[in-house]
Residue frames as qw, qx, qy, qz and C-alpha x, y, z in Angstrom:
[[0.075, 0.962, 0.235, 0.116, -13.18, 8.34, -30.95],
 [0.584, 0.261, -0.164, 0.751, -10.24, 10.69, -31.40],
 [0.327, -0.870, -0.230, 0.289, -9.46, 13.35, -28.90],
 [0.531, 0.567, 0.037, 0.628, -7.81, 16.36, -30.50],
 [0.457, -0.637, -0.246, 0.570, -5.70, 18.64, -28.28],
 [0.206, 0.974, 0.061, 0.069, -5.35, 22.34, -28.86],
 [0.644, 0.517, -0.268, 0.496, -1.82, 23.55, -29.67],
 [0.003, 0.557, -0.420, 0.716, -1.61, 25.45, -26.37],
 [0.805, -0.427, -0.340, -0.233, -3.03, 22.69, -24.16],
 [0.300, -0.702, 0.520, -0.382, -1.81, 22.65, -20.59],
 [0.136, 0.245, -0.950, 0.138, -0.27, 19.66, -18.88],
 [0.416, 0.115, 0.701, -0.569, -3.57, 19.09, -16.97],
 [0.686, 0.451, -0.033, -0.570, -5.58, 19.16, -20.25],
 [0.440, 0.469, -0.739, -0.200, -3.16, 16.68, -21.78],
 [0.026, -0.139, 0.938, -0.315, -3.36, 14.27, -18.88],
 [0.573, 0.279, 0.407, -0.654, -7.14, 14.62, -18.86],
 [0.668, 0.481, -0.320, -0.469, -7.22, 13.62, -22.51],
 [0.309, 0.373, -0.874, 0.028, -4.83, 10.69, -22.00],
 [0.244, 0.001, 0.830, -0.501, -6.94, 9.38, -19.11],
 [0.637, 0.377, 0.243, -0.626, -10.14, 9.58, -21.17],
 [0.453, 0.484, -0.618, -0.423, -8.53, 7.73, -24.09],
 [0.882, -0.078, 0.380, -0.267, -9.88, 4.19, -24.57],
 [0.645, -0.185, 0.659, 0.341, -8.22, 1.24, -26.34],
 [0.529, 0.526, 0.561, 0.357, -9.85, 2.10, -29.70],
 [0.018, 0.985, 0.133, -0.106, -9.30, 5.88, -29.22],
 [0.655, 0.149, -0.021, 0.740, -6.33, 8.15, -30.07],
 [0.191, -0.864, -0.149, 0.441, -5.13, 11.50, -28.73],
 [0.608, 0.545, 0.253, 0.519, -4.24, 13.62, -31.70],
 [0.345, -0.697, 0.014, 0.628, -1.67, 16.45, -31.70],
 [0.506, 0.847, 0.154, 0.049, -1.10, 19.11, -34.35],
 [0.238, 0.860, -0.420, 0.166, 2.44, 20.06, -33.55],
 [0.716, 0.243, -0.578, 0.308, 5.64, 18.21, -32.73],
 [0.028, 0.402, -0.524, 0.750, 5.99, 20.16, -29.49],
 [0.697, -0.224, 0.181, -0.657, 2.54, 19.18, -28.29],
 [0.918, 0.098, -0.362, -0.125, 3.16, 15.49, -29.39],
 [0.512, 0.308, -0.614, 0.516, 6.40, 15.36, -27.35],
 [0.280, -0.339, 0.436, -0.785, 4.76, 16.92, -24.37],
 [0.835, -0.131, -0.002, -0.534, 1.99, 14.41, -24.51],
 [0.825, 0.165, -0.523, 0.136, 4.51, 11.52, -24.75],
 [0.196, 0.349, -0.631, 0.665, 6.27, 12.91, -21.69],
 [0.538, -0.233, 0.290, -0.757, 2.94, 13.08, -19.80],
 [0.906, 0.020, -0.317, -0.281, 2.00, 9.55, -21.02],
 [0.646, 0.173, -0.637, 0.384, 5.32, 8.17, -19.43],
 [0.022, -0.324, 0.507, -0.798, 4.97, 10.37, -16.30],
 [0.642, -0.162, 0.209, -0.720, 1.50, 9.26, -15.60],
 [0.189, -0.170, 0.967, -0.012, 2.37, 5.60, -16.39],
 [0.706, 0.327, 0.246, -0.578, -0.70, 5.06, -18.62],
 [0.278, -0.143, 0.869, 0.384, -0.92, 1.99, -20.83],
 [0.307, 0.481, 0.810, 0.137, -3.00, 1.32, -23.89],
 [0.144, 0.851, 0.190, -0.468, -3.07, 4.89, -24.98],
 [0.656, 0.341, 0.400, 0.542, -2.40, 5.84, -28.54],
 [0.065, -0.759, 0.021, 0.648, -0.86, 9.32, -29.46],
 [0.640, 0.475, 0.420, 0.434, -0.84, 10.62, -33.08],
 [0.137, -0.541, 0.141, 0.818, 0.95, 13.51, -34.57],
 [0.547, 0.637, 0.538, 0.074, -1.19, 14.78, -37.50],
 [0.344, 0.041, 0.310, 0.886, -0.10, 16.80, -40.48],
 [0.198, 0.233, 0.074, -0.949, -2.05, 19.81, -41.76],
 [0.508, 0.009, -0.599, -0.619, -4.28, 17.49, -43.79],
 [0.726, -0.319, 0.312, -0.523, -5.20, 15.42, -40.65],
 [0.893, 0.174, -0.415, 0.016, -3.13, 12.39, -41.65],
 [0.744, -0.628, 0.217, 0.078, -1.17, 10.65, -38.88],
 [0.539, 0.715, -0.425, 0.133, 2.55, 11.06, -39.58],
 [0.235, 0.299, -0.822, 0.424, 3.72, 9.55, -36.23],
 [0.779, -0.419, -0.166, -0.435, 1.97, 7.35, -33.70],
 [0.175, 0.301, -0.846, 0.404, 3.00, 5.76, -30.48],
 [0.754, -0.430, -0.296, -0.398, 0.94, 3.45, -28.26],
 [0.179, -0.573, 0.660, -0.452, 1.98, 2.94, -24.64],
 [0.864, -0.099, -0.470, -0.147, 2.33, -0.55, -23.22],
 [0.598, -0.675, 0.417, -0.116, 3.47, -1.96, -19.90],
 [0.044, 0.566, -0.818, -0.093, 6.64, -4.05, -19.98],
 [0.456, -0.006, 0.861, -0.226, 4.70, -7.18, -19.03],
 [0.656, 0.543, 0.336, -0.403, 2.32, -6.74, -21.93],
 [0.332, 0.686, -0.528, -0.374, 5.16, -6.87, -24.52],
 [0.986, 0.085, 0.126, -0.064, 5.40, -10.18, -26.30],
 [0.359, -0.662, 0.550, 0.359, 8.94, -11.27, -26.17],
 [0.750, 0.584, -0.269, -0.152, 10.51, -12.02, -29.59],
 [0.942, -0.275, 0.117, 0.153, 12.65, -15.14, -29.07],
 [0.790, 0.176, 0.141, 0.571, 15.63, -14.14, -31.34],
 [0.193, 0.728, 0.046, 0.657, 15.77, -10.42, -30.52],
 [0.326, -0.077, -0.519, 0.786, 17.06, -8.29, -27.66],
 [0.136, -0.819, -0.556, -0.032, 14.34, -6.48, -25.66],
 [0.032, 0.909, 0.023, 0.414, 14.30, -2.77, -24.84],
 [0.627, -0.758, 0.182, -0.020, 15.97, -3.28, -21.43],
 [0.861, -0.094, 0.279, 0.415, 18.71, -5.37, -22.88],
 [0.495, 0.653, 0.202, 0.537, 19.38, -2.77, -25.54],
 [0.232, -0.936, 0.078, -0.252, 19.51, -0.01, -22.86],
 [0.773, -0.544, 0.266, 0.191, 22.17, -2.13, -21.04],
 [0.777, 0.256, 0.278, 0.504, 24.19, -2.58, -24.22],
 [0.203, 0.851, 0.057, 0.481, 24.14, 1.21, -24.85],
 [0.515, -0.832, 0.194, -0.070, 25.41, 1.63, -21.23],
 [0.850, -0.246, 0.305, 0.352, 28.20, -0.84, -21.87],
 [0.580, 0.585, 0.197, 0.532, 29.14, 1.04, -25.06],
 [0.093, -0.945, 0.085, -0.303, 29.48, 4.23, -23.00],
 [0.734, -0.589, 0.321, 0.104, 31.72, 2.37, -20.49],
 [0.816, 0.113, 0.319, 0.469, 33.93, 1.07, -23.40],
 [0.324, 0.825, 0.108, 0.449, 34.16, 4.60, -24.76],
 [0.411, -0.872, 0.241, -0.110, 35.39, 5.73, -21.34],
 [0.869, -0.279, 0.295, 0.282, 37.89, 2.85, -21.35],
 [0.663, 0.502, 0.196, 0.520, 39.19, 4.03, -24.76],
 [0.064, 0.904, -0.041, 0.420, 39.50, 7.65, -23.51],
 [0.572, -0.751, 0.320, -0.083, 41.39, 6.53, -20.33],
 [0.294, 0.645, -0.703, -0.067, 43.82, 4.40, -22.29],
 [0.591, -0.172, 0.735, -0.286, 42.40, 1.05, -21.33],
 [0.514, 0.240, -0.668, -0.481, 42.33, -1.91, -23.84],
 [0.788, -0.108, 0.467, -0.386, 40.15, -4.99, -23.24],
 [0.368, 0.395, -0.782, -0.311, 41.40, -8.26, -24.50],
 [0.896, -0.081, 0.119, -0.421, 39.51, -11.56, -24.72],
 [0.157, 0.433, -0.886, -0.048, 41.34, -14.71, -24.08],
 [0.254, -0.199, -0.943, -0.077, 39.12, -17.79, -24.47],
 [0.334, -0.705, -0.584, -0.222, 36.54, -17.16, -21.80],
 [0.462, -0.616, -0.295, 0.566, 38.36, -14.44, -19.93],
 [0.256, 0.856, 0.135, 0.428, 38.49, -10.72, -20.44],
 [0.629, -0.403, -0.159, 0.646, 41.46, -8.74, -19.17],
 [0.139, 0.987, 0.077, 0.030, 42.22, -5.10, -19.14],
 [0.729, -0.069, 0.059, 0.678, 45.60, -3.67, -20.09],
 [0.035, -0.757, 0.068, 0.649, 46.97, -0.09, -20.42],
 [0.676, 0.703, 0.096, -0.200, 46.70, 0.89, -24.00],
 [0.192, 0.810, -0.547, -0.094, 50.52, 1.16, -24.45],
 [0.511, -0.294, 0.807, -0.035, 50.89, -2.58, -23.65],
 [0.433, 0.225, -0.670, -0.559, 50.83, -4.88, -26.70],
 [0.835, -0.120, 0.037, -0.535, 47.97, -7.37, -26.59],
 [0.795, 0.221, -0.560, 0.071, 50.44, -10.19, -27.09],
 [0.072, 0.421, -0.655, 0.623, 51.72, -9.46, -23.54],
 [0.678, -0.399, -0.515, -0.341, 49.36, -12.11, -22.06],
 [0.722, -0.383, -0.463, 0.343, 51.37, -12.63, -18.86],
 [0.155, 0.577, -0.116, 0.794, 51.86, -8.95, -18.30],
 [0.327, -0.225, -0.667, 0.631, 51.97, -8.06, -14.58],
 [0.155, 0.139, 0.104, -0.972, 49.77, -5.09, -15.33],
 [0.379, -0.190, -0.742, -0.520, 46.95, -7.30, -16.81],
 [0.344, -0.059, 0.573, -0.742, 43.75, -7.15, -14.66],
 [0.052, -0.293, -0.931, -0.211, 41.21, -9.97, -14.94],
 [0.369, -0.117, -0.049, -0.921, 37.71, -8.54, -15.33],
 [0.279, 0.191, 0.888, -0.313, 34.82, -10.28, -13.53],
 [0.243, 0.002, -0.522, -0.818, 32.22, -10.75, -16.25],
 [0.528, 0.047, 0.578, -0.620, 29.63, -12.73, -14.17],
 [0.492, 0.186, 0.841, 0.128, 29.23, -15.20, -17.10],
 [0.458, 0.768, 0.224, -0.388, 28.12, -12.50, -19.46],
 [0.286, 0.755, -0.504, -0.307, 31.27, -12.76, -21.56],
 [0.874, -0.047, 0.477, 0.082, 32.12, -15.96, -23.40],
 [0.169, -0.538, 0.596, 0.572, 34.91, -16.30, -25.92],
 [0.640, 0.390, -0.334, -0.571, 34.25, -17.32, -29.50],
 [0.247, 0.225, -0.942, -0.041, 35.64, -20.78, -28.85],
 [0.331, 0.161, 0.777, -0.511, 32.48, -21.43, -26.70],
 [0.616, 0.426, 0.121, -0.651, 30.35, -21.13, -29.79],
 [0.410, 0.412, -0.735, -0.349, 32.03, -23.76, -31.92],
 [0.897, -0.160, -0.085, -0.404, 30.46, -27.16, -31.84],
 [0.860, 0.144, -0.417, 0.255, 33.77, -28.98, -31.46],
 [0.015, -0.726, 0.425, -0.540, 34.82, -26.96, -28.48],
 [0.533, -0.041, -0.799, 0.274, 34.15, -29.87, -26.16],
 [0.485, -0.697, -0.515, 0.120, 33.15, -29.42, -22.51],
 [0.129, 0.741, -0.144, 0.643, 33.66, -25.98, -21.28],
 [0.327, 0.021, -0.670, 0.667, 34.99, -25.32, -17.80],
 [0.293, -0.094, 0.187, -0.933, 31.97, -23.24, -17.13],
 [0.738, -0.084, -0.431, -0.512, 29.77, -26.14, -17.94],
 [0.737, -0.129, -0.643, 0.165, 31.27, -28.27, -15.05],
 [0.249, 0.063, -0.528, 0.810, 31.84, -25.70, -12.44],
 [0.094, -0.679, -0.706, 0.179, 29.05, -24.60, -10.12]]
């Protein structure tokens, strides 16, 4: 059964409709604003298994979302999950800040070092180079080659 919300539905009305929505049901919205409000309510109320639909003027669904708990999501073996993608986006923001502040990151084998932007990357032994603790998250490209042999990280605890 579809539950259709009025365009001027209050937060309480939206939440009530979301809570009444079963696994085979959908909460239908006629405007983008209402659809976004219902999505926010869905997240705020932490409801899972609820389907929201944005309908066009002819009653066809043009957008649809279904809420799920993280534990319910089936991991895809060769893909990054949502949390991992969020961490990568945060890392990209940090790298943007590094660029704005004149910091360059240079990868040497399995080490990552920071240098002021005005120092040439060839200055490996520069006194101003700062080793970055990567907690094992950074591995140089040499670690990916099959003939790399035993890596120091493979023998150290």
